[in-house]
N, C-alpha and C positions, 0 to 999 in steps of 0.2 A: 257156659253148657261145655261138658267136656266128652268130646267124643274120642273111645278107641279106633284106629285107622285099623287094626284088624280085629274088630268086632264080631265074633262069629255069630251075632244075634242080630247084624245089623251090617247088611253088604253097601257095596261103594255108592250104587245108586242111592240107596235111601241116604245116605251121610252125604251125597250130592244133592239132592232133594231138601234135606232140613238146612243146609249150608245157604243154596238158592233163596228160599223163601224166607227165612230171618235176616236175610242179609243187611236189610234194610230199617231194621228193629231195633232202635237205640236203646232198649231195655235189657237185651240178647248179645253176650260174646260167646260165641264158640271156637274152642281151642279142639284141636286136633293132635292126637298123640300117635303120630304115624305107624309106629312098631309095636301097639299096645293091642291087648285083646281087652275082654269085655273084663270089666271089675277090676281093672289094674289100679285101684287106689284101695281095694278093698284088704285091710291087713289082714296074714295069713289066709289069704284067697292064692288060687290055684296061680294066677296072673298078676299077682301083686308083684309092683315095682317102684320099689321107697323114693327115687329119685322123681320119676313122674309123680308121683301123689302127691310128695311134699309140694313139688310146682303148682299141682292141681287146688291143693289146700290154699297155697299161697295169692293164689288168682282168684279163687273163689273168696277168702276174706276182704281183698283190694276190692272187688266187684261191691261187695257189701257196705263195706266204708264210705265207696264211691255215690252209692245208690240209696243206702239206710241210714241218711246222715240224721242226726237230731234237729227237728226242725222249729 
């Protein structure tokens, strides 16, 4: 899960709740991008940040490779 730390649609209290409630779930990793706003990884979006978008993508791909291995 990728959270924009300055998301205009999700306040800090909501982000804290998400982190607290999902902290012990081994199937979920939460990454927060402190200075990013909503949809920071959407190309051509108002808040797009290429560096953090690439970081988020790499983290997602790594997570899928780890958890969705061929059996």
